[in-house]
KEKE-3310 file (N, C-alpha, C; in steps of 0.2 Angstrom, whole numbers, plus 5000, padded with zeros to 4 digits):
npx = (5777:5765:5761:5749:5739:5725:5722:5715:5722:5729:5730:5741:5733:5726:5715:5705:5711:5705:5711:5726:5741:5749:5765:5776:5793:5804:5820:5834:5850:5861:5858:5859:5869:5874:5861:5854:5852:5842:5832:5829:5825:5813:5806:5804:5797:5785:5781:5779:5768:5758:5759:5763:5778:5788:5804:5813:5828:5835:5845:5850:5849:5833:5828:5819:5807:5803:5801:5791:5781:5777:5773:5762:5754:5750:5744:5751:5754:5748:5752:5766:5782:5794:5811:5823:5831:5825:5825:5824:5811:5804:5806:5799:5786:5783:5782:5770:5761:5744:5739:5729:5737:5744:5758:5772:5785:5801:5813:5828:5838:5849:5845:5831:5819:5805:5800:5800:5791:5779:5778:5786:5797:5801:5803:5813:5822:5826:5816:5814:5803:5793:5792:5787:5775:5769:5767:5759:5748:5739:5735:5731:5736:5734:5745:5750:5757:5770:5774:5788:5796:5809:5821:5813:5809:5798:5795:5790:5788:5789:5794:5803:5809:5824:5833:5848:5858:5856:5855:5868:5875:5872:5877:5891:5893:5902:5900:5907:5912:5900:5895:5904:5904:5891:5879:5888:5896:5891:5896:5909:5904:5894:5902:5910:5900:5895:5907:5907:5895:5893:5896:5886:5873:5859:5843:5830:5812:5796:5778:5764:5760:5763:5768:5783:5800:5816:5829:5841:5842:5831:5818:5806:5794:5786:5782:5783:5795:5814:5830:5832:5827:5823:5811:5805:5795:5779:5768:5763:5758:5760:5748:5740:5735:5747:5763:5775:5782:5798:5808:5824:5834:5849:5867:5881:5891:5887:5873:5867:5871:5863:5851:5851:5852:5840:5831:5834:5829:5816:5811:5811:5801:5797:5809:5811:5799:5787:5776:5761:5761:5748:5739:5745:5758:5775:5790:5807:5824:5839:5850:5862:5859:5859:5850:5840:5830:5820:5831:5840:5853:5848:5854:5858:5848:5833:5818:5801:5787:5773:5760:5751:5735:5728:5730:5742:5741:5748:5755:5755:5760:5748:5744:5734)
npy = (5643:5650:5667:5678:5688:5684:5687:5692:5685:5683:5672:5665:5667:5678:5676:5677:5670:5662:5665:5671:5660:5649:5645:5632:5630:5617:5615:5607:5611:5605:5600:5600:5612:5626:5632:5638:5652:5653:5647:5656:5667:5663:5661:5674:5679:5673:5678:5691:5689:5687:5677:5669:5665:5652:5646:5631:5623:5607:5596:5583:5566:5561:5571:5580:5572:5571:5585:5588:5579:5584:5597:5594:5586:5595:5605:5617:5623:5628:5623:5612:5614:5607:5610:5605:5590:5575:5566:5573:5578:5566:5563:5573:5571:5559:5562:5571:5563:5555:5565:5581:5590:5599:5595:5605:5610:5615:5615:5610:5601:5590:5582:5583:5576:5573:5586:5590:5582:5586:5599:5610:5613:5624:5622:5613:5620:5629:5641:5655:5663:5655:5644:5650:5655:5643:5638:5648:5647:5637:5625:5608:5592:5574:5562:5546:5536:5524:5509:5504:5490:5486:5476:5476:5490:5502:5513:5527:5529:5539:5540:5529:5512:5505:5490:5483:5487:5503:5506:5502:5511:5523:5520:5521:5534:5549:5558:5570:5574:5575:5586:5596:5595:5592:5583:5578:5570:5557:5550:5543:5535:5527:5521:5513:5505:5498:5491:5482:5475:5462:5454:5455:5447:5437:5444:5439:5438:5438:5437:5431:5414:5407:5416:5422:5426:5429:5442:5454:5467:5477:5489:5498:5509:5524:5535:5544:5549:5548:5549:5562:5571:5560:5548:5534:5525:5522:5517:5521:5534:5548:5551:5540:5524:5512:5504:5504:5489:5485:5473:5469:5458:5448:5451:5461:5474:5476:5472:5482:5494:5494:5494:5508:5514:5511:5517:5531:5531:5530:5516:5507:5501:5491:5483:5479:5472:5477:5478:5480:5484:5483:5480:5470:5464:5466:5456:5458:5454:5450:5446:5451:5461:5477:5491:5505:5520:5532:5539:5538:5529:5514:5503:5486:5471:5461:5468:5473:5479:5489:5496:5511:5514:5526:5543:5557:5574:5586:5601:5608:5613:5617:5616:5627)
npz = (5483:5472:5470:5465:5453:5444:5427:5411:5396:5379:5366:5353:5341:5344:5351:5366:5381:5396:5409:5417:5419:5431:5429:5431:5428:5425:5425:5417:5420:5414:5402:5384:5375:5381:5383:5393:5392:5382:5388:5398:5390:5385:5396:5400:5389:5392:5404:5400:5392:5401:5410:5426:5431:5437:5441:5442:5446:5442:5452:5452:5445:5442:5450:5444:5442:5456:5459:5450:5454:5467:5463:5455:5463:5473:5467:5463:5451:5435:5423:5420:5414:5406:5404:5394:5388:5380:5390:5402:5400:5400:5414:5420:5415:5421:5434:5433:5429:5430:5436:5433:5427:5413:5403:5397:5385:5384:5372:5376:5374:5366:5355:5355:5352:5355:5356:5343:5338:5344:5338:5343:5337:5325:5308:5311:5319:5335:5341:5352:5352:5345:5353:5365:5360:5357:5370:5376:5369:5374:5368:5369:5368:5368:5375:5374:5386:5391:5401:5409:5417:5426:5435:5446:5447:5442:5428:5419:5402:5386:5373:5367:5368:5368:5365:5365:5351:5350:5363:5367:5361:5367:5380:5377:5375:5379:5392:5395:5383:5376:5382:5377:5363:5359:5348:5340:5348:5347:5336:5338:5348:5341:5331:5340:5345:5333:5330:5341:5340:5336:5346:5355:5364:5357:5357:5366:5366:5373:5374:5375:5379:5368:5360:5354:5352:5344:5341:5334:5337:5345:5344:5352:5348:5352:5347:5330:5326:5328:5335:5332:5318:5310:5303:5310:5311:5304:5310:5322:5333:5344:5350:5349:5356:5360:5355:5342:5337:5332:5326:5322:5313:5315:5318:5321:5312:5298:5297:5306:5300:5289:5295:5300:5287:5282:5291:5288:5275:5277:5278:5288:5294:5286:5284:5298:5300:5307:5320:5331:5348:5359:5370:5378:5389:5385:5386:5386:5382:5393:5406:5401:5392:5385:5389:5384:5387:5381:5376:5387:5394:5403:5409:5411:5408:5409:5403:5405:5395:5395:5387:5392:5398:5399:5394:5394:5396:5385:5382:5365:5349:5338:5322:5312)
capx = (5770:5764:5756:5747:5732:5723:5720:5714:5727:5727:5735:5744:5728:5723:5709:5706:5710:5701:5715:5734:5742:5755:5769:5782:5798:5809:5826:5840:5855:5866:5856:5861:5875:5872:5853:5851:5849:5836:5826:5828:5822:5806:5803:5803:5791:5779:5779:5776:5762:5754:5760:5766:5783:5793:5810:5816:5833:5836:5851:5852:5845:5827:5825:5814:5801:5801:5798:5784:5776:5775:5769:5756:5750:5748:5741:5755:5755:5742:5756:5773:5786:5801:5816:5829:5830:5819:5826:5821:5804:5801:5806:5793:5780:5782:5779:5764:5756:5739:5735:5727:5741:5747:5766:5775:5792:5806:5818:5835:5843:5853:5840:5824:5814:5798:5798:5799:5785:5774:5777:5789:5803:5799:5808:5819:5826:5823:5815:5811:5796:5789:5791:5783:5769:5766:5765:5754:5742:5734:5733:5732:5735:5734:5751:5749:5764:5770:5777:5794:5798:5816:5824:5808:5808:5793:5796:5785:5791:5786:5796:5805:5813:5829:5836:5853:5862:5856:5857:5875:5878:5871:5882:5897:5894:5906:5897:5911:5912:5894:5895:5908:5902:5884:5877:5894:5899:5888:5900:5914:5900:5891:5907:5912:5894:5895:5912:5905:5888:5893:5897:5880:5868:5853:5838:5824:5806:5790:5772:5760:5763:5765:5771:5790:5805:5823:5831:5847:5840:5823:5816:5799:5793:5779:5781:5786:5802:5819:5837:5831:5822:5821:5805:5808:5789:5773:5763:5761:5758:5760:5741:5737:5737:5751:5769:5777:5788:5803:5813:5829:5838:5856:5872:5887:5891:5883:5865:5866:5872:5858:5846:5852:5850:5833:5828:5835:5825:5810:5809:5813:5795:5797:5815:5810:5793:5784:5769:5760:5759:5742:5736:5748:5765:5781:5796:5813:5831:5842:5855:5867:5856:5859:5843:5839:5823:5819:5838:5844:5855:5846:5858:5857:5843:5826:5813:5794:5785:5766:5756:5747:5728:5726:5734:5745:5740:5754:5755:5758:5759:5743:5743:5727)
capy = (5644:5656:5673:5681:5690:5682:5692:5689:5685:5682:5667:5668:5669:5684:5674:5678:5664:5663:5668:5670:5654:5648:5641:5630:5627:5613:5616:5604:5615:5601:5597:5604:5616:5634:5633:5642:5659:5651:5645:5662:5671:5660:5663:5681:5680:5670:5683:5697:5686:5687:5671:5669:5659:5650:5643:5627:5619:5600:5595:5576:5562:5559:5576:5583:5569:5573:5592:5588:5575:5588:5602:5591:5584:5600:5610:5623:5626:5626:5619:5611:5615:5603:5613:5600:5585:5570:5562:5578:5578:5560:5563:5578:5568:5554:5565:5573:5557:5553:5572:5584:5596:5597:5596:5609:5608:5620:5611:5612:5596:5588:5580:5586:5572:5574:5593:5590:5578:5591:5605:5615:5615:5627:5620:5610:5625:5631:5648:5656:5666:5650:5640:5654:5655:5636:5637:5652:5645:5633:5619:5602:5585:5568:5557:5539:5534:5517:5508:5499:5488:5483:5475:5478:5497:5504:5520:5529:5531:5543:5540:5523:5508:5502:5485:5481:5492:5510:5506:5501:5518:5528:5518:5523:5541:5552:5564:5576:5575:5577:5593:5601:5595:5590:5577:5575:5565:5551:5548:5538:5530:5523:5517:5508:5500:5494:5486:5477:5472:5455:5451:5455:5441:5437:5447:5435:5442:5434:5441:5427:5408:5405:5422:5423:5426:5432:5447:5456:5474:5478:5496:5499:5516:5526:5541:5542:5551:5544:5551:5569:5572:5554:5545:5528:5521:5526:5513:5524:5541:5550:5552:5533:5519:5506:5505:5500:5485:5484:5468:5469:5452:5448:5454:5464:5480:5477:5473:5488:5499:5493:5497:5515:5517:5510:5523:5537:5531:5528:5510:5502:5497:5485:5479:5476:5468:5481:5476:5485:5481:5488:5478:5465:5466:5462:5455:5458:5454:5445:5449:5454:5465:5484:5494:5513:5522:5540:5542:5538:5522:5512:5497:5479:5466:5460:5473:5472:5485:5489:5503:5514:5515:5533:5548:5562:5580:5590:5607:5607:5618:5613:5620:5628)
capz = (5480:5468:5473:5458:5452:5438:5422:5404:5391:5373:5363:5347:5336:5346:5355:5373:5386:5402:5414:5416:5422:5435:5425:5434:5423:5429:5421:5418:5417:5411:5395:5378:5375:5383:5382:5399:5390:5378:5394:5402:5386:5385:5403:5400:5385:5396:5409:5396:5390:5407:5415:5432:5430:5443:5438:5447:5443:5445:5455:5452:5441:5446:5454:5440:5444:5462:5459:5446:5458:5472:5460:5452:5468:5478:5463:5464:5445:5430:5418:5422:5408:5406:5400:5394:5382:5380:5397:5407:5398:5403:5421:5422:5414:5426:5440:5432:5426:5435:5438:5427:5425:5407:5403:5391:5383:5381:5369:5378:5374:5360:5349:5355:5347:5357:5355:5336:5337:5346:5335:5346:5333:5319:5303:5314:5323:5341:5342:5358:5351:5343:5359:5369:5357:5358:5377:5377:5364:5378:5364:5372:5365:5373:5373:5378:5388:5392:5407:5409:5423:5426:5442:5451:5447:5436:5426:5414:5395:5382:5366:5365:5372:5364:5368:5360:5348:5352:5371:5368:5358:5373:5385:5375:5374:5384:5395:5395:5376:5374:5384:5373:5355:5357:5345:5337:5352:5345:5331:5340:5351:5335:5328:5345:5345:5327:5330:5346:5340:5334:5353:5359:5364:5354:5361:5367:5369:5373:5376:5377:5380:5361:5356:5357:5346:5345:5336:5335:5339:5346:5345:5353:5347:5354:5342:5324:5325:5331:5334:5329:5313:5306:5304:5311:5309:5302:5313:5328:5334:5351:5352:5348:5361:5358:5353:5336:5338:5327:5328:5317:5314:5314:5323:5317:5309:5292:5298:5310:5296:5285:5299:5300:5281:5282:5295:5284:5269:5280:5276:5294:5296:5281:5286:5304:5301:5312:5323:5336:5355:5362:5377:5382:5391:5381:5389:5382:5385:5398:5411:5398:5387:5387:5388:5384:5387:5379:5375:5392:5395:5409:5411:5408:5411:5405:5404:5403:5393:5394:5385:5397:5395:5400:5392:5398:5393:5384:5377:5359:5344:5334:5316:5310)
cpx = (5770:5759:5755:5740:5730:5720:5719:5720:5725:5732:5737:5740:5725:5716:5710:5706:5708:5706:5722:5735:5748:5759:5775:5787:5803:5814:5832:5846:5860:5864:5858:5868:5873:5865:5850:5848:5843:5830:5824:5824:5814:5803:5800:5797:5785:5777:5776:5769:5757:5754:5764:5771:5787:5798:5813:5822:5834:5844:5854:5847:5839:5824:5819:5807:5799:5798:5791:5779:5773:5771:5762:5751:5746:5744:5744:5755:5749:5746:5763:5777:5793:5806:5822:5828:5825:5819:5822:5813:5800:5801:5800:5787:5778:5779:5772:5759:5751:5736:5733:5731:5745:5755:5767:5782:5795:5812:5825:5839:5847:5849:5833:5819:5807:5795:5797:5793:5779:5774:5781:5795:5801:5805:5814:5823:5822:5822:5811:5804:5791:5787:5786:5776:5765:5763:5759:5747:5737:5732:5735:5731:5736:5740:5750:5755:5764:5774:5783:5796:5805:5819:5819:5806:5803:5794:5791:5790:5786:5787:5798:5808:5817:5833:5841:5857:5862:5857:5865:5878:5878:5876:5889:5898:5897:5902:5900:5912:5906:5893:5898:5906:5895:5883:5883:5898:5896:5892:5904:5910:5897:5896:5909:5906:5894:5900:5910:5898:5888:5894:5891:5876:5862:5848:5832:5818:5800:5784:5767:5763:5766:5768:5778:5794:5812:5824:5838:5847:5833:5823:5808:5798:5786:5777:5784:5793:5807:5826:5837:5826:5820:5815:5806:5801:5783:5767:5760:5761:5758:5753:5737:5740:5741:5758:5771:5783:5792:5808:5818:5833:5845:5861:5878:5886:5886:5875:5863:5866:5866:5851:5846:5850:5843:5829:5829:5831:5818:5807:5810:5807:5795:5803:5814:5804:5789:5777:5768:5757:5754:5740:5741:5755:5770:5787:5802:5819:5833:5846:5860:5865:5856:5852:5843:5831:5823:5826:5842:5846:5852:5850:5857:5852:5837:5822:5806:5790:5777:5763:5751:5740:5726:5732:5737:5744:5746:5752:5758:5757:5754:5742:5736:5726)
cpy = (5650:5661:5677:5683:5688:5688:5689:5690:5682:5677:5669:5669:5675:5682:5674:5671:5666:5668:5667:5663:5654:5643:5639:5627:5624:5612:5611:5608:5612:5599:5602:5607:5624:5636:5637:5649:5658:5651:5652:5667:5669:5662:5670:5683:5678:5675:5689:5695:5685:5681:5672:5663:5658:5645:5638:5623:5612:5600:5588:5572:5560:5565:5580:5579:5570:5580:5592:5584:5580:5594:5600:5589:5589:5606:5617:5627:5624:5622:5618:5610:5611:5607:5608:5596:5580:5566:5567:5578:5572:5560:5568:5574:5562:5556:5568:5568:5556:5559:5575:5590:5594:5599:5600:5607:5615:5616:5613:5607:5596:5587:5583:5583:5573:5581:5594:5587:5582:5598:5611:5617:5618:5626:5617:5614:5627:5638:5650:5659:5660:5646:5643:5654:5648:5635:5642:5651:5641:5627:5613:5596:5580:5564:5551:5536:5526:5516:5503:5497:5484:5482:5477:5486:5498:5511:5521:5531:5535:5541:5533:5519:5505:5496:5482:5487:5499:5511:5506:5508:5523:5526:5520:5530:5544:5558:5571:5579:5578:5585:5598:5601:5593:5583:5574:5570:5558:5547:5542:5533:5525:5518:5511:5503:5496:5489:5480:5474:5465:5451:5451:5449:5442:5440:5442:5439:5437:5439:5436:5420:5406:5410:5424:5424:5428:5438:5449:5463:5475:5486:5496:5507:5519:5533:5539:5544:5548:5548:5558:5570:5566:5551:5538:5523:5525:5522:5516:5531:5542:5550:5545:5528:5513:5508:5501:5496:5483:5480:5467:5462:5453:5452:5456:5471:5481:5477:5479:5494:5499:5496:5505:5518:5516:5515:5529:5537:5530:5521:5505:5498:5490:5480:5476:5472:5471:5477:5480:5482:5486:5486:5474:5468:5462:5462:5454:5457:5449:5449:5453:5459:5472:5487:5502:5514:5530:5543:5542:5530:5520:5507:5491:5475:5466:5466:5471:5479:5484:5496:5505:5515:5522:5538:5553:5569:5584:5596:5606:5612:5614:5618:5621:5630)
cpz = (5476:5471:5467:5458:5445:5433:5415:5400:5385:5370:5356:5341:5338:5350:5362:5377:5392:5407:5413:5420:5427:5432:5430:5429:5427:5423:5422:5415:5413:5404:5390:5379:5375:5381:5388:5397:5386:5383:5397:5397:5385:5391:5403:5395:5388:5401:5405:5393:5396:5412:5421:5433:5436:5440:5444:5443:5446:5447:5454:5448:5446:5450:5450:5441:5451:5462:5455:5450:5463:5469:5458:5458:5472:5474:5463:5457:5440:5424:5421:5415:5409:5401:5400:5388:5384:5387:5402:5406:5401:5411:5424:5421:5419:5432:5440:5431:5432:5438:5432:5425:5419:5408:5397:5390:5381:5379:5371:5378:5368:5354:5349:5351:5348:5355:5347:5334:5338:5343:5338:5342:5326:5313:5306:5318:5330:5341:5348:5357:5349:5349:5364:5367:5358:5365:5379:5374:5369:5374:5368:5368:5370:5370:5377:5379:5388:5398:5406:5416:5422:5433:5447:5452:5441:5435:5420:5408:5391:5374:5364:5370:5367:5368:5363:5358:5351:5359:5372:5366:5364:5379:5384:5374:5380:5386:5394:5387:5373:5376:5380:5366:5354:5354:5341:5341:5351:5340:5333:5344:5346:5333:5333:5345:5339:5328:5336:5346:5339:5341:5357:5359:5360:5359:5361:5369:5368:5376:5378:5378:5373:5357:5358:5350:5349:5340:5338:5338:5340:5348:5346:5353:5348:5350:5336:5323:5330:5330:5330:5324:5309:5308:5305:5310:5307:5305:5319:5328:5341:5354:5351:5354:5358:5355:5346:5338:5332:5329:5322:5318:5313:5318:5318:5314:5303:5293:5302:5305:5291:5289:5299:5293:5280:5285:5291:5278:5271:5278:5282:5295:5292:5283:5292:5305:5307:5314:5329:5343:5358:5368:5381:5385:5387:5385:5385:5385:5390:5402:5408:5392:5389:5385:5388:5384:5386:5379:5381:5393:5403:5413:5408:5412:5407:5407:5402:5401:5392:5392:5391:5394:5395:5398:5396:5394:5392:5380:5371:5354:5338:5328:5314:5303)
residu = (ARG:PHE:ALA:TYR:SER:ARG:LYS:ALA:VAL:HIS:ASN:GLN:GLN:GLY:GLN:GLN:CYS:SER:MET:SER:GLU:ARG:VAL:ALA:ILE:ILE:ARG:ASN:ARG:PHE:ALA:GLY:GLN:GLY:LYS:SER:SER:LEU:VAL:ASP:ARG:ILE:ALA:GLU:LYS:LEU:ARG:ARG:GLY:GLY:GLN:HIS:VAL:ARG:MET:LEU:ASP:THR:GLU:TYR:ALA:GLY:HIS:ALA:THR:GLU:LEU:ALA:THR:LYS:ILE:ALA:ALA:THR:GLY:GLU:ALA:ASP:VAL:ILE:VAL:ALA:ALA:GLY:GLY:ASP:GLY:THR:ILE:ARG:GLU:VAL:ALA:GLU:GLY:ALA:TYR:GLY:HIS:LYS:VAL:PRO:VAL:GLY:ILE:ILE:PRO:ALA:GLY:SER:ALA:ASN:VAL:LEU:ALA:ARG:GLU:LEU:GLY:TYR:MET:LYS:SER:GLY:GLN:VAL:SER:ALA:ARG:HIS:VAL:ALA:ASN:ALA:LEU:LEU:SER:ARG:ASP:ILE:VAL:ASP:LEU:TYR:PRO:PHE:GLU:VAL:GLU:ARG:ASP:GLY:ARG:VAL:GLN:LEU:GLY:LEU:CYS:TRP:VAL:GLY:VAL:GLY:PHE:ASP:ALA:GLU:VAL:LEU:ARG:ASN:VAL:SER:PRO:SER:LEU:LYS:GLU:LYS:ILE:GLY:ARG:ALA:SER:PHE:VAL:PRO:ALA:ILE:ILE:GLN:ALA:LEU:VAL:GLY:ASP:SER:SER:LEU:PRO:ASP:ILE:THR:TRP:HIS:MET:HIS:ARG:ASN:THR:LYS:GLY:THR:CYS:GLY:TRP:ALA:LEU:LEU:SER:ASN:ILE:ARG:ARG:TYR:ALA:GLY:PRO:PHE:ILE:VAL:THR:LYS:LYS:THR:THR:TYR:ASN:SER:HIS:GLY:LEU:ALA:CYS:LEU:MET:SER:GLN:GLY:HIS:GLY:ALA:TRP:PRO:ARG:ILE:LEU:ASP:GLN:LEU:ALA:ILE:GLY:LEU:ARG:ARG:PHE:ASP:LYS:ARG:ALA:GLY:VAL:TRP:VAL:LEU:GLU:LYS:ALA:THR:LEU:HIS:LEU:GLY:SER:ASP:GLN:THR:PRO:VAL:GLN:MET:ASP:GLY:ASP:PHE:LEU:GLY:PHE:GLY:GLU:VAL:ALA:VAL:THR:PRO:LYS:LYS:HIS:PRO:LEU:PRO:PHE:ARG:ALA:PHE:VAL:ARG:ARG)
# end
């Protein structure tokens, strides 16, 4: 637990904030390439800004959720900061959801997509000073998450659910190669997924009795960005309720290459016939369908996706 004395601090605009805060940083040491020093520098800047910082390292998959749950439930911190990639942020958010404790971000992953979305990446780059200022600013935005049920297990999601191609890419990524060369490790994984896409089964989906269909690749996006700096949809934002449903047709390398070109040109909404899932539950896939959520490969099987009604508070960099 924290032991501290409260004192007044100032944000990046020079405005006085009420009191110093207890900051719990949950760090994934295995995320990104050599990002531990970045996390340490940001933690030191927060301490110099008057914050009382506690660092906790994760030891296994799901540990970030366990740590965040305990911290949020006991009120041990005023803000919980996830130091890692999109998967680590998702785990921390799952533990904090339902409590009033806001979640902050230290971008220490490979793609850092949600961090880009929330303004933590200045000009697409990670700056310790910029991240610390964003956390010290006390600016709060609401992010509406979604729920994913698979094999009887329910998990909270923040960014996307991918069924088919991109899940197969993540399944093919070598963890050891990713640790050595970072995002470049996705190149052979993408090639392998392109070659094998023609063998993947059609993705069936249904929502109501008479609302159903099939596609070659399904991407449900809760934010505008995807795979780093790319804008995948303009039909949703993190602070709006609902997911943009992008259903691309066809199988094989050529349809998936056209999909990636459309994403790069910001035309995927049109190519995939986007529509927004707001209140219902969408069921996708079958036993042989690969699934990913927020950049982590989940496995194979049908998933049920439901937008959550209540938002989760996030620290963000708000332009003034």
